[in-house]
C-alpha positions in Angstrom: 170.6 50.7 68.2 168.0 53.5 68.6 167.1 55.0 71.9 164.4 57.2 73.2 165.6 60.4 74.8 163.8 62.8 77.1 164.9 66.4 77.4 164.5 67.5 81.0 165.5 70.7 82.8 164.9 68.8 86.0 163.6 71.9 87.7 160.8 71.3 90.3 157.4 72.5 89.5 156.1 74.5 92.5 153.0 73.0 94.0 151.3 74.1 97.2 151.9 71.3 99.6 150.5 73.2 102.6 147.3 71.1 102.3 149.1 68.5 104.4 152.0 68.7 106.8 152.6 65.0 106.8 155.5 64.1 104.5 155.3 60.9 102.5 157.6 58.2 103.8 160.2 57.0 101.3 159.4 53.7 99.8 161.8 50.7 99.6 162.5 48.9 96.4 160.2 45.9 96.0 160.6 43.4 93.2 157.0 42.4 93.7 154.9 44.9 91.7 151.6 44.2 93.4 153.1 44.9 96.8 154.8 48.0 95.4 151.5 49.3 94.0 149.7 48.6 97.4 152.5 50.6 99.1 152.0 53.5 96.8 148.2 53.4 97.2 148.6 53.6 101.0 150.7 56.7 100.4 148.0 58.0 98.1 145.7 58.1 101.1 148.2 60.4 102.9 148.1 62.7 99.9 144.4 63.1 99.0 144.9 66.4 97.3 147.1 65.2 94.5 144.5 65.4 91.7 143.3 68.8 93.0 146.9 70.0 92.8 147.2 68.7 89.3 144.1 70.6 88.2 145.4 73.7 90.0 148.9 73.5 88.4 147.4 73.3 84.9 144.8 76.0 85.5 146.8 78.6 87.4 150.2 78.2 85.8 151.3 80.9 83.4 152.9 79.7 80.2 156.7 80.0 80.4 158.2 81.6 77.4 160.6 79.5 75.3 163.2 82.2 75.6 163.2 81.9 79.3 163.6 78.1 79.3 166.9 76.7 80.5 169.1 74.4 78.5 167.7 70.9 78.9 169.5 67.8 80.2 169.2 64.9 77.8 167.7 61.8 79.5 168.1 58.5 77.6 165.9 55.4 77.6 166.6 52.2 75.7 163.9 51.6 73.2 164.9 48.0 72.4 163.9 46.7 75.8 160.3 46.3 74.6 160.8 43.5 72.2 158.4 40.5 73.0 161.3 38.1 73.7 162.4 40.4 76.6 158.8 41.1 77.8 158.3 37.5 78.7 160.8 37.7 81.6 161.2 34.0 81.6 164.2 34.0 83.9 162.2 35.9 86.6 164.2 39.0 86.3 163.4 42.4 84.8 164.2 43.0 81.2 167.3 44.8 80.1 167.4 48.3 81.5 166.1 47.6 84.9 163.8 50.4 86.3 165.7 50.1 89.6 168.7 52.0 88.2 169.0 55.6 89.3 170.1 58.8 87.7 173.9 59.1 87.3 175.4 61.3 90.0 176.0 64.3 87.7 172.4 64.4 86.7 171.2 63.7 90.2 173.3 66.6 91.6 171.8 68.9 89.0 168.3 67.8 90.0 169.0 68.3 93.7 170.3 71.8 93.0 167.0 72.7 91.3 164.7 71.1 93.8 163.0 72.8 96.7 160.7 71.3 99.3 157.9 72.6 101.5 154.9 74.8 101.0 155.1 77.2 98.1 152.9 80.0 96.9 150.6 78.6 94.2 151.1 81.8 92.2 154.7 80.6 91.5 153.5 77.4 89.8 154.9 77.0 86.3 153.4 75.2 83.3 156.8 74.2 81.9 157.2 70.4 81.9 160.6 69.0 82.9 159.7 65.7 81.2 159.2 67.2 77.7 161.2 66.5 74.6 161.2 62.7 73.8 162.9 62.1 70.5 164.6 59.3 68.6 168.4 59.5 68.6 171.2 57.2 67.7 173.2 55.1 70.1 175.7 57.1 72.2 173.6 60.2 72.3 174.7 63.0 74.5 173.9 63.4 78.2 173.4 61.1 81.2 170.7 58.4 81.3 167.7 58.4 83.6 165.7 55.2 83.9 162.4 55.6 85.7 160.8 53.2 88.2 157.5 53.1 90.0 159.3 54.5 93.1 159.9 57.7 91.2 156.2 58.6 91.5 153.5 59.4 94.0 150.4 57.5 92.9 147.2 59.5 93.0 143.6 58.9 91.8 142.8 56.3 89.2 141.8 58.2 86.1 140.4 55.4 84.0 140.5 51.7 83.1 141.0 50.1 79.7 141.1 46.5 78.4 144.8 46.2 79.0 145.5 48.5 81.9 144.7 51.3 84.3 145.6 55.0 84.2 146.6 56.9 87.4 147.3 60.5 88.2 150.9 60.6 89.4 153.5 63.1 90.4 157.2 62.8 89.7 159.0 63.0 93.0 162.1 64.5 91.6 160.5 67.3 89.5 157.0 67.6 91.1 155.4 67.4 87.7 151.9 66.0 87.4 151.3 63.4 84.6 149.3 60.3 83.9 150.7 56.8 84.3 149.3 53.9 82.2 149.9 50.6 83.8 149.7 47.4 81.8 150.2 43.7 82.6 152.9 42.0 80.5 151.0 38.6 80.7 147.9 40.2 79.3 149.8 41.9 76.4 151.3 38.5 75.5 148.1 36.5 76.1 146.1 38.8 73.8 148.9 39.0 71.3 149.0 42.8 71.3 152.8 43.2 72.0 153.3 44.5 68.5 150.4 46.9 68.8 151.7 48.2 72.1 155.3 48.6 70.8 153.9 50.5 67.8 151.9 52.8 70.0 155.0 53.7 72.0 157.2 54.2 68.9 154.6 56.4 67.1 153.4 58.5 70.0 157.0 59.1 71.3 157.8 61.1 68.1 154.7 63.3 67.9 154.8 67.0 68.7 151.5 68.8 68.2 149.4 70.9 70.6 146.3 68.7 69.9 148.1 65.4 70.4 148.7 63.8 73.8 152.4 63.5 74.6 154.2 60.3 75.6 157.1 61.3 77.9 158.6 58.0 78.4 158.2 54.3 79.4 159.7 51.8 81.8 158.9 48.3 83.1 159.5 45.8 85.8 159.0 42.0 86.0 155.3 42.1 85.6 154.1 45.5 84.4 154.8 48.0 81.7 154.3 51.7 82.4 153.7 54.6 80.0 154.3 58.1 81.3 151.7 60.3 79.5 150.7 63.9 79.5 148.0 64.7 82.0 144.9 66.2 80.4 142.7 67.5 83.2 139.1 67.0 81.9 139.6 63.5 80.6 137.7 61.8 77.8 135.7 64.0 75.6 133.2 61.2 75.4 132.1 61.8 79.0 131.6 65.5 78.3 129.6 64.7 75.3 127.4 62.2 77.1 126.9 64.7 80.0 125.8 67.5 77.6 124.0 65.2 75.1 125.4 67.1 72.1 127.5 70.2 71.3 126.5 73.4 69.7 128.1 74.6 66.4 130.6 76.8 68.2 132.0 74.0 70.4 131.8 71.3 67.7 133.5 73.4 65.0 136.4 74.3 67.4 137.0 70.7 68.2 136.7 69.6 64.5 139.1 72.3 63.4 141.7 71.2 66.0 141.2 67.5 65.0 141.7 68.3 61.3 144.9 70.1 62.0 146.2 67.3 64.2 145.2 64.6 61.7 146.8 66.6 58.9 150.0 66.7 60.9 149.9 62.9 61.4 149.2 62.2 57.7 152.2 64.3 56.7 154.3 62.0 58.9 152.7 59.0 57.1 150.7 58.0 60.3 147.1 56.8 60.1 145.3 56.9 63.5 142.5 54.5 62.5 140.5 54.8 65.7 139.2 58.3 65.9 136.2 58.5 68.3 135.2 60.6 71.4 136.7 58.1 73.8 140.1 58.6 72.3 140.0 62.4 72.5 140.9 64.2 75.7 139.9 67.7 76.9 142.2 70.0 78.7 141.3 72.8 81.2 142.1 75.3 78.5 139.2 74.0 76.4 141.4 72.4 73.7 141.4 68.8 72.7 144.2 66.3 72.4 144.1 63.0 70.4 145.2 60.0 72.5 145.4 56.2 72.2 147.6 55.3 69.2 147.1 51.6 69.7 145.6 51.1 66.3 147.8 53.7 64.6 150.2 52.7 61.9 153.2 54.3 60.2 152.4 53.6 56.6 154.8 55.2 54.0 153.3 52.9 51.4 149.9 54.3 52.2 147.8 51.2 51.5 146.6 48.9 54.3 144.3 46.0 54.6 143.8 45.4 58.4 140.2 45.9 59.6 140.4 47.9 62.8 138.8 50.7 64.8 135.3 51.1 66.2 132.3 49.7 64.4 130.3 52.9 64.1 133.3 54.8 62.8 134.4 52.2 60.1 134.6 53.6 56.6 133.1 51.7 53.6 136.4 50.5 52.4 137.0 48.6 55.6 133.5 47.3 55.8 133.9 46.0 52.2 137.3 44.5 53.0 139.2 46.7 50.6 142.6 48.4 50.9 142.5 51.7 52.9 144.8 54.7 53.4 145.0 57.8 55.5 141.6 58.9 54.2 139.9 56.6 56.7 140.7 59.3 59.3 138.8 61.8 57.2 135.7 59.5 57.2 136.0 59.2 61.0 136.2 63.0 61.3 132.8 63.1 59.5 131.3 60.6 61.9 132.7 62.6 64.8 131.2 65.8 63.5 127.8 64.2 63.2 128.0 62.7 66.7 129.1 66.0 68.2 126.1 67.8 66.7 123.4 65.0 67.0 124.6 63.0 70.0 125.1 59.6 68.3 126.8 58.2 65.2 125.0 58.5 61.9 124.9 54.8 61.0 124.2 53.3 64.4 121.9 50.2 64.3 121.1 47.3 66.7 123.0 44.7 64.8 126.4 44.7 63.1 125.0 43.6 59.7 122.5 46.5 59.6 125.3 49.0 60.6 127.6 47.6 57.9 124.9 47.9 55.3 124.2 51.6 56.1 127.9 52.4 56.1 128.4 50.7 52.7 125.5 52.6 51.2 126.4 55.8 53.0 122.8 55.9 54.2 123.2 59.3 55.8 120.2 61.0 57.5 121.0 64.4 58.9 118.4 65.9 61.2 116.8 69.2 60.3 118.2 71.0 63.4 121.7 70.6 62.1 122.8 73.9 60.4 123.3 73.9 56.6 127.0 74.7 56.9 127.5 71.8 59.4 125.5 69.4 57.2 127.6 70.4 54.2 130.9 69.6 55.9 129.6 66.3 57.1 128.6 65.3 53.6 132.0 66.4 52.3 133.7 64.1 54.9 131.4 61.1 54.4 132.0 60.3 50.8 132.0 56.6 49.8 135.0 57.2 47.5 138.1 58.1 49.6 139.4 60.3 46.7 136.3 62.5 47.0 136.6 63.2 50.7 137.2 66.7 51.9 140.9 67.5 52.2 141.9 68.3 55.8 143.9 71.3 54.7 140.7 72.9 53.4 138.7 72.4 56.6 140.0 75.6 58.2 138.4 77.7 55.4 135.0 75.9 55.3 132.1 78.3 56.0 131.1 76.3 59.1 134.5 76.9 60.6 134.9 80.5 59.6 131.4 81.4 60.8 132.0 80.0 64.3 135.7 80.8 64.8 135.1 84.3 66.3 133.3 82.7 69.2 135.6 79.8 70.1 137.1 81.6 73.1 133.8 82.8 74.5 132.5 80.6 77.3 129.0 82.1 76.7 128.9 80.7 73.1 130.5 77.3 73.8 127.4 76.2 75.6 
């Protein structure tokens, strides 16, 4: 039996709580999820500055050196509890590994010894995350187990809403760390037959470690809901930033594309195809760096060849439109579409109807506006090749003239536009 483990130093992240002198009342365990959520939302009104503190903690915190980090405590979560047969909850009880369990006494004592309450100078805020380090390990792994529940978190502002759930800004009561909590309804996952897709998202994202990929710290569930504990990325969807600006200049676009290429190369080396690259699935941090998120359509494909048609219409490659087998190079095509949309403001093959869009994709009917720089136009054309074998290798992106020309200005706010 495999388990998911989380390495945690269980040390409290210092956050200035002087904004309010009123302490949050402890919540009681409630098997009714809806009532529990309402209780937390009432507490949210008592703590209106949670999102502001999240932004402050990410912006003001100095990076803790790895040499100064303490030895982590291993926290174990059972990965097998997410099988569809257990998600149905037909007997009216929570699945195996109830979230109402608490940290064993030894781990709890360690947590209490590292926890301080009250108002703290914001200058002492650390960026280190006590929830970092999820990894797959064999049964009987070292260390005590911590099983999360909704009562472990203070619920803040709603960050977004998707087809199968909502995302909230939350703070871990034990460590004080700010993260995002994705809440999904089990009935909807079963009704829309996406249990396998959800389970695959958890399994894949739990094992990824890259600075430009959003972290999944852990997951838990109760009778009605499933919860994903995700890295909080302050500026949210890159799509919203792009829509607000209309388009990006070469400096900003090249920085994002270089980071995307590096992250996708990392995924492909692990035999993972994302298959749904688009601005909505890219997050932007306060430091100006991007992170790939939403691995719902991703697949671990050691055999390389796939046939499922998935992703977003405007970003589909010719091989998917033509119902042919595809491999990891569908992500390279999507990177070309993304580059074009960054620089122009809309996808290159966008039409009113699906049929017209499919036709343009299949023909690679690419029309690049004259205001796009020659170097940018060149890399777009290299990405958007009908034949997957001819698409620009991700490892070569870093040395393309468009990237090397703009790299010196990536850290200049004046040039990012």
